[in-house]
C-alpha positions, 0 to 999 in steps of 0.5 A: 452529453448524457452521463450518470455516476455510480460510486462503488467501493472494493474491500479486501481485508476484513473490517475494511468495509467500515472504513470505505466511505468514498463520497463524490463531492462534485462532477461538472460538465467538463468531466471533472470528477472529485471524491473524498475518502476516510482513508488518507492514502489509497489506490483507486480505479475509475471504470465505465459502463453503458448500464449500472448493471455493467459490463464495467470497462477499464479506460485503458492506457490512454488515461491514468484512471486504471491506477490512481495512487494518492497520498490525500483523501480528496482527489479530482480526475478528468473523465473522457466524456461521451455523448452516449449515456454512460455510468461511472464507478470509483473503486478503492482497493485497501492495502493488502500485504499478503504475498511474497516481496522482493526486498532491497535495503540500503545504507544511509549513503544509498548503497545496497546492503541487504537483499532477499524475500519477505513472505507476509502470510497472515493478518489479524484485526487488532483495532477497528476504529481506526483499523489496525492489523497485525501482520506475520510472516517470514524472511529470507535475507542476505548481505549485499555489496562489499564485505566491509559494509555487511550488516550484523547477522541478527538483521539477515538470515531466515526466520519469522517477522511481525508487524502492523498495518495502519489502513488509514495511511497504508502504513506497514511497520515490520520488525525482525527478529521477534522479541529482540529489544536491541538487535532488530531491524524495523522497516516502516513505509507505505504499502501500495498494490505492488510496491512497499517503500520507506525507511528502515531502522535499527532497534536499540534499547535507546529506541529506533536508530536510522538505517537507510531506505528500502524498497520491496516489489510484490512477486 
């Protein structure tokens, strides 16, 4: 068995390069590869090649190495080793909110109460250590389910939205409508490559009040 390791990171958002500090901490003869990262939550991919110059290849559906989602900054994976000289690389994909998302919100009993779309169109770096981004976009939402369970008009309809993305924890907090201190909706959750899930809250003068769960899928 002849193997080599090459660690490569991938960054999408401006400023994310400074955060991308994965480090391989061990690689043993049985093919267990362990690495750490400054990011506490992240999506990774392991690839292989016969030369450090590439061509880099995916492992395919026989393993989970093409799409690794982790809520920890220390990971261990099993590589399918070969007798040929092989190079491996690990890529980290920072959470990217830009795009159109199909949104579904539920009440505290798990009943669907709101559906529609969120379009996140821009990010702005607010702080670099740790990286936090401002997020802006718009919404197009409507009530769902029984009329007796409909939400206040302030939480639905069309209009702007804003929020922040904490890169280290892949945490995306949104809010709408802007500038309303006691009539807004605040979804807060984890942003993965193609899904966004968590809990939403009512914004009140007394502070956020629990609403229910939500899920969103990238179109």
